[in-house]
C-alpha positions, -999 to 999 in steps of 0.1 A, spaced: -319 -519 -22 -350 -530 -4 -338 -554 23 -361 -580 39 -373 -573 74 -345 -593 88 -319 -574 68 -332 -539 69 -318 -528 102 -283 -540 95 -283 -522 61 -294 -489 76 -267 -492 103 -242 -499 75 -248 -464 62 -231 -450 94 -206 -476 105 -193 -494 74 -158 -488 60 -158 -459 35 -159 -478 3 -188 -500 15 -207 -470 28 -203 -452 -5 -217 -481 -24 -247 -485 -1 -254 -448 -2 -251 -447 -40 -275 -476 -48 -307 -486 -33 -323 -519 -42 -344 -549 -33 -329 -578 -15 -358 -600 -6 -379 -618 -32 -415 -622 -20 -429 -588 -14 -439 -573 -48 -460 -582 -77 -443 -587 -111 -453 -570 -143 -455 -595 -172 -455 -595 -209 -462 -622 -234 -441 -611 -264 -420 -639 -279 -392 -620 -297 -370 -597 -276 -347 -571 -292 -318 -567 -267 -308 -533 -281 -343 -520 -274 -337 -530 -237 -306 -508 -236 -324 -479 -254 -353 -480 -230 -330 -480 -200 -310 -450 -214 -342 -431 -222 -350 -429 -185 -317 -417 -171 -323 -389 -147 -359 -400 -137 -369 -407 -102 -391 -433 -84 -423 -413 -91 -414 -396 -124 -432 -399 -156 -414 -426 -176 -404 -428 -212 -435 -448 -221 -458 -420 -210 -468 -437 -177 -459 -430 -141 -431 -446 -121 -415 -480 -127 -436 -509 -116 -442 -503 -78 -413 -479 -74 -435 -451 -62 -459 -469 -39 -445 -503 -29 -434 -491 6 -468 -487 22 -479 -461 -4 -444 -445 -4 -414 -450 -27 -396 -483 -21 -361 -494 -29 -366 -497 -67 -335 -508 -87 -353 -541 -94 -385 -523 -102 -367 -503 -128 -349 -533 -144 -382 -553 -144 -401 -524 -160 -374 -520 -187 -375 -556 -196 -413 -556 -197 -414 -525 -220 -391 -544 -244 -414 -574 -246 -398 -597 -221 -420 -622 -202 -411 -611 -167 -431 -637 -148 -412 -647 -117 -395 -613 -113 -403 -591 -83 -391 -559 -67 -361 -579 -53 -327 -577 -70 -321 -614 -63 -352 -624 -82 -332 -617 -114 -306 -642 -103 -332 -669 -96 -349 -660 -129 -316 -668 -146 -314 -701 -129 -349 -711 -137 -347 -701 -174 -311 -712 -180 -300 -677 -189 -275 -671 -160 -240 -667 -174 -207 -649 -169 -202 -631 -202 -222 -599 -205 -244 -589 -235 -263 -557 -242 -298 -560 -225 -286 -583 -198 -294 -577 -161 -262 -577 -140 -267 -587 -104 -244 -575 -76 -237 -592 -42 -260 -622 -46 -262 -639 -12 -284 -669 -20 -320 -674 -13 -331 -647 -37 -312 -620 -19 -289 -595 -37 -278 -559 -32 -284 -545 -66 -293 -551 -102 -287 -530 -133 -292 -532 -171 -261 -536 -194 -263 -510 -221 -228 -513 -237 -202 -540 -240 -168 -530 -252 -142 -551 -270 -117 -545 -241 -140 -564 -217 -155 -533 -200 -192 -525 -198 -216 -496 -191 -249 -501 -173 -279 -481 -162 -292 -484 -126 -324 -474 -110 -325 -461 -74 -289 -447 -74 -275 -418 -55 -302 -414 -29 -298 -399 6 -315 -403 39 -316 -432 64 -352 -444 57 -364 -464 27 -388 -437 17 -362 -409 20 -335 -427 1 -358 -439 -27 -375 -405 -31 -341 -388 -37 -325 -414 -59 -326 -415 -97 -319 -436 -128 -282 -431 -137 -257 -443 -163 -229 -462 -145 -199 -448 -163 -170 -446 -170 -170 -482 -184 -160 -508 -158 -145 -543 -156 -171 -569 -165 -155 -599 -150 -177 -620 -127 -164 -619 -91 -148 -584 -95 -160 -554 -75 -155 -524 -99 -148 -491 -82 -175 -474 -103 -201 -497 -86 -186 -507 -52 -203 -541 -52 -192 -575 -66 -206 -588 -99 -224 -620 -92 -235 -628 -128 -254 -618 -159 -289 -628 -168 -303 -626 -203 -341 -622 -208 -358 -655 -218 -362 -654 -256 -335 -628 -261 -305 -635 -284 -270 -630 -271 -254 -638 -237 -240 -671 -225 -206 -682 -214 -196 -694 -249 -200 -661 -266 -171 -636 -268 -178 -600 -257 -195 -582 -286 -180 -552 -304 -188 -518 -289 -224 -508 -293 -226 -479 -318 -237 -448 -300 -224 -412 -303 -188 -424 -294 -163 -446 -312 -139 -472 -297 -102 -464 -306 -78 -494 -309 -49 -469 -309 -59 -455 -275 -77 -486 -262 -107 -466 -250 -140 -452 -261 -137 -417 -276 -164 -390 -277 -182 -379 -308 -161 -354 -329 -127 -365 -314 -99 -371 -338 -73 -398 -334 -41 -404 -354 -42 -442 -361 -12 -462 -350 -16 -485 -380 -13 -460 -408 -7 -426 -391 -39 -412 -407 -63 -390 -388 -98 -403 -382 -127 -384 -366 -155 -401 -346 -187 -393 -365 -218 -406 -346 -204 -441 -340 -181 -445 -370 -146 -434 -378 -143 -410 -408 -110 -403 -426 -98 -367 -418 -63 -370 -431 -65 -337 -449 -80 -316 -421 -82 -328 -385 -84 -291 -373 -122 -293 -371 -122 -319 -343 -133 -311 -308 -102 -330 -295 -71 -342 -313 -49 -371 -302 -16 -373 -322 8 -402 -321 36 -377 -313 20 -368 -281 15 -404 -268 -22 -404 -276 -31 -374 -255 -48 -343 -268 -27 -316 -285 -13 -292 -259 -24 -314 -231 6 -336 -228 -8 -361 -204 -44 -349 -202 -76 -368 -200 -109 -362 -219 -139 -355 -195 -173 -365 -207 -188 -345 -178 -172 -313 -190 -170 -321 -227 -134 -311 -230 -98 -322 -223 -85 -317 -188 -49 -312 -177 -29 -338 -158 -38 -338 -120 -71 -321 -125 -101 -336 -106 -136 -338 -120 -168 -349 -102 -184 -373 -126 -220 -365 -137 -228 -402 -140 -221 -413 -104 -210 -381 -85 -176 -397 -77 -143 -378 -80 -117 -388 -106 -82 -374 -111 -64 -372 -144 -32 -393 -138 -9 -393 -168 -37 -398 -193 -60 -420 -173 -88 -412 -148 -81 -425 -113 -108 -427 -85 -102 -400 -60 -135 -400 -42 -120 -402 -7 -96 -372 -11 -100 -348 -41 -80 -321 -22 -47 -333 -37 -58 -323 -72 -43 -292 -89 -77 -282 -101 -112 -293 -88 -143 -292 -110 -174 -300 -90 -207 -308 -106 
């Protein structure tokens, strides 16, 4: 995050002295917290496709502050030069750039994460129910100051979301060092979307969701939309998103279905071609795994107690009777450790 002058020293000291979970969050995400020190990029398009916002965000995963972007340009707004010619804290730069590429009128937005919150207040698009394409603001402190902003790229029927963040995972105590080493990442696994919660995958509190002016969706009166079709499929039997090619035996009719690029295909006659199989007789875990967990990072089922370092956020997770549990503070207790 890019703190204002009055906040910058306290944030840097927090990298060293804060309690572990706070320190992890601060080291993971860099962003803008003051609202008056960068020029916004604007667009005049009227219609906004919220799915295109998510697609643009996802297309830039892995890129840095000074990388070539998916539009063929360089950097994201002032991400590469906003700090006196050096990279600045750029999570808001990235979110602003994504909205602008999708045709959003971004007037009023700056390189400050909190500017998205005030944008929502000014345009009447601040709400508590997430929608694909929304900006999600974390740790809003008032006065246009917040710790982070990300783009919502998936909303699941179980109330969890996935997002894409700019300026994540950097290192170094200076603004230039952190911002030069951070990247655009997909915040996954999916996390609790409830306003006021501090999901472990992020380490900061959700302050609200902001829809782009002119975009459809969002608002407190709308229920969470169905899972956004991608390569995976949401399983009601297992109550979680499954990877492409996985087979699940349905609890409603005991028939096998395979995830085929976002849709379930009937595989009752031959589930053997699936990458992973999840029978009812094995409590919804993969065959032979008993209480295993599927790892998107490794692309395979992992045994109970195994630890995997997530490719999405570098955190450690341990397979605990079929569910991934955060073990970033102490992965040594795992039976097997799989580092990135």
